[in-house]
NUTOR-625356 format. One record per atom (N, C-alpha, C): residue number from 1; residue in one letter; chain; atom name; x, y, z. Coordinates in Angstrom, 1 decimal. Layout:
N
+------+------+-------+------+--------+--------+--------+
| resi | resn | chain | name |     c1 |     c2 |     c3 |
+------+------+-------+------+--------+--------+--------+
|  NUM |    A |     A |   CA |      X |      Y |      Z |
...
+------+------+-------+------+--------+--------+--------+
END
This chain:
87
+------+------+-------+------+--------+--------+--------+
| resi | resn | chain | name |     c1 |     c2 |     c3 |
+------+------+-------+------+--------+--------+--------+
|    1 |    M |     A |    N |   17.7 |   -5.4 |    4.9 |
|    1 |    M |     A |   CA |   16.8 |   -5.1 |    5.3 |
|    1 |    M |     A |    C |   16.2 |   -4.4 |    3.5 |
|    2 |    W |     A |    N |   17.4 |   -3.6 |    2.4 |
|    2 |    W |     A |   CA |   16.1 |   -3.6 |    1.8 |
|    2 |    W |     A |    C |   15.9 |   -4.7 |    0.7 |
|    3 |    S |     A |    N |   17.0 |   -5.9 |    1.0 |
|    3 |    S |     A |   CA |   16.1 |   -6.6 |    0.2 |
|    3 |    S |     A |    C |   15.2 |   -7.4 |    0.3 |
|    4 |    T |     A |    N |   14.9 |   -7.3 |    1.8 |
|    4 |    T |     A |   CA |   13.6 |   -8.1 |    1.5 |
|    4 |    T |     A |    C |   12.6 |   -7.7 |    2.0 |
|    5 |    R |     A |    N |   12.7 |   -5.9 |    1.9 |
|    5 |    R |     A |   CA |   11.2 |   -5.3 |    1.4 |
|    5 |    R |     A |    C |   11.4 |   -5.1 |    0.2 |
|    6 |    I |     A |    N |   12.3 |   -5.5 |   -1.2 |
|    6 |    I |     A |   CA |   12.4 |   -5.5 |   -2.6 |
|    6 |    I |     A |    C |   11.7 |   -6.1 |   -2.7 |
|    7 |    K |     A |    N |   12.1 |   -7.9 |   -2.3 |
|    7 |    K |     A |   CA |   11.2 |   -8.8 |   -2.4 |
|    7 |    K |     A |    C |    9.9 |   -9.5 |   -2.5 |
|    8 |    Y |     A |    N |    9.3 |   -8.6 |   -0.9 |
|    8 |    Y |     A |   CA |    8.2 |   -8.9 |   -0.8 |
|    8 |    Y |     A |    C |    7.3 |   -7.4 |   -0.8 |
|    9 |    G |     A |    N |    8.0 |   -6.5 |   -1.9 |
|    9 |    G |     A |   CA |    7.4 |   -5.5 |   -3.1 |
|    9 |    G |     A |    C |    7.2 |   -6.0 |   -4.0 |
|   10 |    M |     A |    N |    8.3 |   -7.3 |   -4.8 |
|   10 |    M |     A |   CA |    7.6 |   -8.2 |   -6.3 |
|   10 |    M |     A |    C |    7.3 |   -8.8 |   -5.4 |
|   11 |    K |     A |    N |    6.6 |   -9.6 |   -4.6 |
|   11 |    K |     A |   CA |    5.8 |  -10.5 |   -4.0 |
|   11 |    K |     A |    C |    4.3 |   -9.3 |   -4.4 |
|   12 |    Y |     A |    N |    4.5 |   -8.4 |   -3.4 |
|   12 |    Y |     A |   CA |    2.8 |   -8.1 |   -3.1 |
|   12 |    Y |     A |    C |    3.0 |   -7.0 |   -4.1 |
|   13 |    W |     A |    N |    3.3 |   -6.5 |   -5.5 |
|   13 |    W |     A |   CA |    3.8 |   -4.9 |   -5.6 |
|   13 |    W |     A |    C |    1.9 |   -4.6 |   -5.7 |
|   14 |    R |     A |    N |    0.6 |   -5.7 |   -6.7 |
|   14 |    R |     A |   CA |   -0.2 |   -4.9 |   -6.6 |
|   14 |    R |     A |    C |   -1.1 |   -4.0 |   -5.2 |
|   15 |    L |     A |    N |   -0.6 |   -4.8 |   -4.4 |
|   15 |    L |     A |   CA |   -1.2 |   -4.3 |   -3.4 |
|   15 |    L |     A |    C |   -0.6 |   -2.9 |   -2.7 |
|   16 |    A |     A |    N |    0.7 |   -2.8 |   -2.8 |
|   16 |    A |     A |   CA |    1.2 |   -1.2 |   -2.3 |
|   16 |    A |     A |    C |    0.9 |   -0.5 |   -3.9 |
|   17 |    V |     A |    N |    0.9 |   -0.9 |   -4.8 |
|   17 |    V |     A |   CA |    0.5 |    0.6 |   -5.5 |
|   17 |    V |     A |    C |   -1.0 |    0.8 |   -5.4 |
|   18 |    H |     A |    N |   -2.2 |   -0.6 |   -4.6 |
|   18 |    H |     A |   CA |   -3.4 |    0.3 |   -4.7 |
|   18 |    H |     A |    C |   -3.4 |    0.6 |   -3.3 |
|   19 |    L |     A |    N |   -2.6 |    0.7 |   -1.7 |
|   19 |    L |     A |   CA |   -2.4 |    1.9 |   -0.5 |
|   19 |    L |     A |    C |   -1.6 |    2.5 |   -1.1 |
|   20 |    I |     A |    N |   -0.3 |    2.7 |   -1.9 |
|   20 |    I |     A |   CA |   -0.2 |    3.8 |   -1.6 |
|   20 |    I |     A |    C |   -0.5 |    5.2 |   -2.6 |
|   21 |    F |     A |    N |   -1.1 |    4.5 |   -3.9 |
|   21 |    F |     A |   CA |   -2.3 |    5.5 |   -5.2 |
|   21 |    F |     A |    C |   -4.2 |    5.2 |   -5.1 |
|   22 |    K |     A |    N |   -4.0 |    4.8 |   -3.3 |
|   22 |    K |     A |   CA |   -5.4 |    4.5 |   -3.7 |
|   22 |    K |     A |    C |   -6.6 |    4.3 |   -4.6 |
|   23 |    T |     A |    N |   -5.7 |    3.1 |   -5.8 |
|   23 |    T |     A |   CA |   -6.4 |    2.6 |   -6.6 |
|   23 |    T |     A |    C |   -8.2 |    2.4 |   -6.1 |
|   24 |    K |     A |    N |   -9.1 |    2.3 |   -7.7 |
|   24 |    K |     A |   CA |   -9.7 |    1.4 |   -7.2 |
|   24 |    K |     A |    C |  -10.0 |    0.3 |   -7.6 |
|   25 |    H |     A |    N |   -9.3 |   -0.2 |   -8.4 |
|   25 |    H |     A |   CA |   -9.8 |   -1.7 |   -9.1 |
|   25 |    H |     A |    C |   -8.3 |   -2.7 |   -8.6 |
|   26 |    F |     A |    N |   -7.3 |   -2.1 |   -7.9 |
|   26 |    F |     A |   CA |   -6.5 |   -2.9 |   -8.2 |
|   26 |    F |     A |    C |   -5.8 |   -3.5 |   -6.6 |
|   27 |    G |     A |    N |   -6.7 |   -3.2 |   -5.8 |
|   27 |    G |     A |   CA |   -6.3 |   -3.9 |   -3.7 |
|   27 |    G |     A |    C |   -6.8 |   -5.4 |   -3.9 |
|   28 |    V |     A |    N |   -7.5 |   -5.7 |   -2.6 |
|   28 |    V |     A |   CA |   -8.0 |   -7.4 |   -2.6 |
|   28 |    V |     A |    C |   -8.3 |   -7.9 |   -3.9 |
|   29 |    N |     A |    N |   -9.0 |   -7.2 |   -4.8 |
|   29 |    N |     A |   CA |  -10.2 |   -7.8 |   -5.9 |
|   29 |    N |     A |    C |   -8.7 |   -8.1 |   -7.1 |
|   30 |    N |     A |    N |   -7.9 |   -7.2 |   -7.0 |
|   30 |    N |     A |   CA |   -7.0 |   -7.3 |   -8.3 |
|   30 |    N |     A |    C |   -7.5 |   -8.0 |  -10.0 |
|   31 |    L |     A |    N |   -8.7 |   -6.9 |  -10.4 |
|   31 |    L |     A |   CA |   -9.6 |   -6.6 |  -11.2 |
|   31 |    L |     A |    C |   -9.7 |   -5.9 |  -12.1 |
|   32 |    W |     A |    N |   -9.4 |   -5.0 |  -12.9 |
|   32 |    W |     A |   CA |  -10.2 |   -4.1 |  -13.2 |
|   32 |    W |     A |    C |  -11.9 |   -4.0 |  -13.6 |
|   33 |    W |     A |    N |  -12.0 |   -5.2 |  -14.0 |
|   33 |    W |     A |   CA |  -14.0 |   -4.7 |  -14.5 |
|   33 |    W |     A |    C |  -14.4 |   -5.5 |  -13.0 |
|   34 |    A |     A |    N |  -13.7 |   -5.7 |  -11.7 |
|   34 |    A |     A |   CA |  -15.0 |   -6.0 |  -11.2 |
|   34 |    A |     A |    C |  -15.3 |   -4.5 |  -10.7 |
|   35 |    S |     A |    N |  -17.4 |   -5.3 |  -11.0 |
|   35 |    S |     A |   CA |  -18.1 |   -4.3 |  -10.3 |
|   35 |    S |     A |    C |  -18.3 |   -3.8 |   -8.5 |
|   36 |    Q |     A |    N |  -17.6 |   -3.9 |   -7.5 |
|   36 |    Q |     A |   CA |  -17.3 |   -3.3 |   -6.9 |
|   36 |    Q |     A |    C |  -16.2 |   -2.9 |   -6.6 |
|   37 |    P |     A |    N |  -15.7 |   -1.4 |   -6.8 |
|   37 |    P |     A |   CA |  -14.3 |   -1.2 |   -6.6 |
|   37 |    P |     A |    C |  -14.1 |   -1.1 |   -5.2 |
|   38 |    S |     A |    N |  -12.8 |   -0.8 |   -5.2 |
|   38 |    S |     A |   CA |  -12.6 |   -0.4 |   -3.3 |
|   38 |    S |     A |    C |  -13.4 |    0.7 |   -2.9 |
|   39 |    S |     A |    N |  -14.1 |    1.0 |   -1.5 |
|   39 |    S |     A |   CA |  -14.2 |    2.2 |   -0.3 |
|   39 |    S |     A |    C |  -13.2 |    3.2 |   -0.9 |
|   40 |    I |     A |    N |  -12.0 |    2.5 |   -0.3 |
|   40 |    I |     A |   CA |  -11.1 |    3.9 |   -0.1 |
|   40 |    I |     A |    C |  -10.5 |    4.7 |   -1.5 |
|   41 |    G |     A |    N |  -10.6 |    3.6 |   -3.0 |
|   41 |    G |     A |   CA |  -10.7 |    4.3 |   -3.9 |
|   41 |    G |     A |    C |  -10.5 |    6.1 |   -4.5 |
|   42 |    W |     A |    N |   -9.3 |    5.9 |   -5.4 |
|   42 |    W |     A |   CA |   -9.4 |    7.4 |   -5.7 |
|   42 |    W |     A |    C |   -9.9 |    7.6 |   -7.1 |
|   43 |    H |     A |    N |  -10.4 |    8.9 |   -7.2 |
|   43 |    H |     A |   CA |  -10.6 |    8.6 |   -8.6 |
|   43 |    H |     A |    C |   -9.3 |    9.1 |   -9.3 |
|   44 |    W |     A |    N |   -9.4 |    8.9 |  -11.0 |
|   44 |    W |     A |   CA |   -8.0 |    9.4 |  -11.5 |
|   44 |    W |     A |    C |   -7.1 |   10.8 |  -11.4 |
|   45 |    Y |     A |    N |   -8.2 |   11.8 |  -11.4 |
|   45 |    Y |     A |   CA |   -8.1 |   13.2 |  -11.2 |
|   45 |    Y |     A |    C |   -6.7 |   12.9 |   -9.5 |
|   46 |    Q |     A |    N |   -7.6 |   13.2 |   -8.5 |
|   46 |    Q |     A |   CA |   -7.2 |   12.9 |   -6.9 |
|   46 |    Q |     A |    C |   -6.0 |   12.0 |   -7.2 |
|   47 |    I |     A |    N |   -5.6 |   11.3 |   -7.8 |
|   47 |    I |     A |   CA |   -4.5 |    9.9 |   -7.8 |
|   47 |    I |     A |    C |   -2.8 |   11.0 |   -8.6 |
|   48 |    L |     A |    N |   -3.7 |   12.1 |   -9.7 |
|   48 |    L |     A |   CA |   -2.9 |   12.7 |  -10.1 |
|   48 |    L |     A |    C |   -2.3 |   14.3 |   -9.3 |
|   49 |    W |     A |    N |   -3.2 |   14.2 |   -8.5 |
|   49 |    W |     A |   CA |   -2.9 |   15.7 |   -7.9 |
|   49 |    W |     A |    C |   -2.1 |   15.2 |   -6.5 |
|   50 |    G |     A |    N |   -2.1 |   13.7 |   -6.7 |
|   50 |    G |     A |   CA |   -1.4 |   12.5 |   -5.2 |
|   50 |    G |     A |    C |   -0.5 |   12.8 |   -6.4 |
|   51 |    I |     A |    N |   -0.3 |   13.2 |   -6.8 |
|   51 |    I |     A |   CA |    0.9 |   12.5 |   -7.4 |
|   51 |    I |     A |    C |    2.4 |   14.4 |   -7.6 |
|   52 |    V |     A |    N |    1.7 |   15.0 |   -8.1 |
|   52 |    V |     A |   CA |    1.6 |   16.3 |   -8.0 |
|   52 |    V |     A |    C |    2.6 |   16.3 |   -7.2 |
|   53 |    T |     A |    N |    1.5 |   16.8 |   -6.1 |
|   53 |    T |     A |   CA |    2.0 |   17.8 |   -4.9 |
|   53 |    T |     A |    C |    2.5 |   16.3 |   -3.7 |
|   54 |    I |     A |    N |    2.6 |   15.5 |   -4.2 |
|   54 |    I |     A |   CA |    3.7 |   14.6 |   -3.3 |
|   54 |    I |     A |    C |    3.1 |   14.1 |   -1.8 |
|   55 |    L |     A |    N |    3.0 |   15.5 |   -1.5 |
|   55 |    L |     A |   CA |    2.4 |   14.9 |    0.3 |
|   55 |    L |     A |    C |    1.5 |   14.0 |    0.8 |
|   56 |    P |     A |    N |    0.0 |   14.1 |   -0.7 |
|   56 |    P |     A |   CA |   -0.7 |   12.2 |    0.3 |
|   56 |    P |     A |    C |    0.0 |   11.5 |   -0.6 |
|   57 |    I |     A |    N |    1.0 |   11.3 |   -1.5 |
|   57 |    I |     A |   CA |    1.6 |    9.7 |   -2.4 |
|   57 |    I |     A |    C |    2.3 |   10.0 |   -0.3 |
|   58 |    L |     A |    N |    3.1 |   10.5 |   -0.1 |
|   58 |    L |     A |   CA |    4.2 |   10.7 |    1.2 |
|   58 |    L |     A |    C |    3.0 |    9.7 |    2.7 |
|   59 |    R |     A |    N |    1.8 |   10.2 |    2.9 |
|   59 |    R |     A |   CA |    1.1 |   10.8 |    4.1 |
|   59 |    R |     A |    C |    0.6 |    8.4 |    3.6 |
|   60 |    N |     A |    N |    0.6 |    8.1 |    2.4 |
|   60 |    N |     A |   CA |   -0.1 |    7.2 |    2.0 |
|   60 |    N |     A |    C |    1.0 |    6.2 |    2.9 |
|   61 |    Y |     A |    N |    2.1 |    6.1 |    2.5 |
|   61 |    Y |     A |   CA |    3.2 |    5.4 |    2.8 |
|   61 |    Y |     A |    C |    3.3 |    5.2 |    4.2 |
|   62 |    Q |     A |    N |    3.4 |    6.6 |    4.4 |
|   62 |    Q |     A |   CA |    3.0 |    5.7 |    6.2 |
|   62 |    Q |     A |    C |    1.7 |    5.3 |    6.3 |
|   63 |    S |     A |    N |    0.5 |    5.4 |    5.8 |
|   63 |    S |     A |   CA |   -0.2 |    4.9 |    6.6 |
|   63 |    S |     A |    C |   -0.3 |    3.2 |    6.2 |
|   64 |    L |     A |    N |    1.0 |    2.8 |    5.2 |
|   64 |    L |     A |   CA |    0.7 |    1.9 |    4.5 |
|   64 |    L |     A |    C |    1.7 |    1.3 |    5.9 |
|   65 |    K |     A |    N |    2.4 |    1.9 |    6.1 |
|   65 |    K |     A |   CA |    4.0 |    1.5 |    6.7 |
|   65 |    K |     A |    C |    2.9 |    0.9 |    8.5 |
|   66 |    V |     A |    N |    2.1 |    1.8 |    9.1 |
|   66 |    V |     A |   CA |    1.1 |    2.2 |    9.9 |
|   66 |    V |     A |    C |    0.3 |    0.3 |   10.1 |
|   67 |    R |     A |    N |   -0.7 |    0.2 |    9.4 |
|   67 |    R |     A |   CA |   -1.6 |   -0.5 |    9.2 |
|   67 |    R |     A |    C |   -1.1 |   -1.9 |    8.7 |
|   68 |    S |     A |    N |    0.5 |   -1.8 |    8.6 |
|   68 |    S |     A |   CA |    1.3 |   -4.2 |    8.2 |
|   68 |    S |     A |    C |    1.5 |   -3.4 |    9.6 |
|   69 |    C |     A |    N |    1.2 |   -2.8 |   10.1 |
|   69 |    C |     A |   CA |    1.9 |   -3.4 |   12.1 |
|   69 |    C |     A |    C |    0.8 |   -3.3 |   12.6 |
|   70 |    L |     A |    N |   -0.4 |   -3.3 |   12.4 |
|   70 |    L |     A |   CA |   -1.7 |   -3.1 |   12.9 |
|   70 |    L |     A |    C |   -2.7 |   -4.2 |   13.1 |
|   71 |    G |     A |    N |   -2.5 |   -5.2 |   12.6 |
|   71 |    G |     A |   CA |   -2.6 |   -6.9 |   11.9 |
|   71 |    G |     A |    C |   -2.8 |   -7.4 |   10.6 |
|   72 |    W |     A |    N |   -2.9 |   -6.0 |    9.7 |
|   72 |    W |     A |   CA |   -2.3 |   -7.0 |    8.0 |
|   72 |    W |     A |    C |   -1.5 |   -8.1 |    8.2 |
|   73 |    L |     A |    N |   -0.6 |   -8.3 |    8.8 |
|   73 |    L |     A |   CA |    0.5 |   -8.7 |    8.3 |
|   73 |    L |     A |    C |    1.0 |   -9.3 |    9.4 |
|   74 |    P |     A |    N |    1.6 |  -10.2 |    9.7 |
|   74 |    P |     A |   CA |    2.1 |  -11.3 |   10.7 |
|   74 |    P |     A |    C |    3.0 |  -11.2 |   10.9 |
|   75 |    E |     A |    N |    3.1 |  -10.5 |   12.5 |
|   75 |    E |     A |   CA |    4.9 |   -9.9 |   13.3 |
|   75 |    E |     A |    C |    5.3 |  -10.1 |   12.4 |
|   76 |    A |     A |    N |    6.1 |  -11.0 |   12.6 |
|   76 |    A |     A |   CA |    7.3 |  -11.6 |   12.3 |
|   76 |    A |     A |    C |    7.6 |  -11.1 |   10.4 |
|   77 |    E |     A |    N |    6.6 |  -10.6 |    9.8 |
|   77 |    E |     A |   CA |    7.0 |   -9.9 |    8.7 |
|   77 |    E |     A |    C |    7.1 |   -8.3 |    8.6 |
|   78 |    C |     A |    N |    5.9 |   -7.3 |    9.2 |
|   78 |    C |     A |   CA |    6.8 |   -6.8 |    9.9 |
|   78 |    C |     A |    C |    8.3 |   -6.0 |   10.4 |
|   79 |    L |     A |    N |    8.2 |   -6.9 |   11.0 |
|   79 |    L |     A |   CA |    9.6 |   -6.9 |   11.9 |
|   79 |    L |     A |    C |   10.9 |   -6.7 |   11.0 |
|   80 |    A |     A |    N |   10.9 |   -7.8 |    9.9 |
|   80 |    A |     A |   CA |   11.4 |   -8.3 |    8.6 |
|   80 |    A |     A |    C |   11.7 |   -7.1 |    7.7 |
|   81 |    L |     A |    N |   11.0 |   -6.7 |    7.4 |
|   81 |    L |     A |   CA |   10.9 |   -5.5 |    6.2 |
|   81 |    L |     A |    C |   10.9 |   -4.2 |    7.3 |
|   82 |    G |     A |    N |   10.7 |   -4.0 |    8.6 |
|   82 |    G |     A |   CA |   11.4 |   -2.8 |    9.5 |
|   82 |    G |     A |    C |   10.8 |   -1.9 |    9.9 |
|   83 |    F |     A |    N |    9.3 |   -2.0 |    9.6 |
|   83 |    F |     A |   CA |    8.2 |   -1.4 |    9.9 |
|   83 |    F |     A |    C |    8.2 |   -1.0 |   11.4 |
|   84 |    K |     A |    N |    8.5 |   -2.1 |   12.3 |
|   84 |    K |     A |   CA |    8.4 |   -2.1 |   13.5 |
|   84 |    K |     A |    C |    9.3 |   -2.2 |   14.8 |
|   85 |    P |     A |    N |    9.5 |   -1.4 |   15.5 |
|   85 |    P |     A |   CA |   10.8 |   -1.9 |   16.0 |
|   85 |    P |     A |    C |   10.8 |   -2.6 |   16.5 |
|   86 |    K |     A |    N |   12.0 |   -3.7 |   16.3 |
|   86 |    K |     A |   CA |   12.1 |   -4.6 |   17.7 |
|   86 |    K |     A |    C |   12.0 |   -4.5 |   19.0 |
|   87 |    S |     A |    N |   11.4 |   -4.9 |   20.2 |
|   87 |    S |     A |   CA |   11.4 |   -3.9 |   21.6 |
|   87 |    S |     A |    C |   11.4 |   -4.7 |   23.1 |
+------+------+-------+------+--------+--------+--------+
END
């Protein structure tokens, strides 16, 4: 399972960084110079505070896991990553 997560992370690392750290320009558009930043993006000082206090980053990771199983990823990929228990 860890090798699957690592492979998936290598392929979609930009999206993972965007969702965990809530960056403004590293998500769907993946462009630093985009004129319309992400609406969920944090300012640099909010990202820094999240890293220092750790808890917001952990909540963002938990949110990433939940959102991935709500239709953002195909169910087979969600199962392969271990985010959803097999029923």
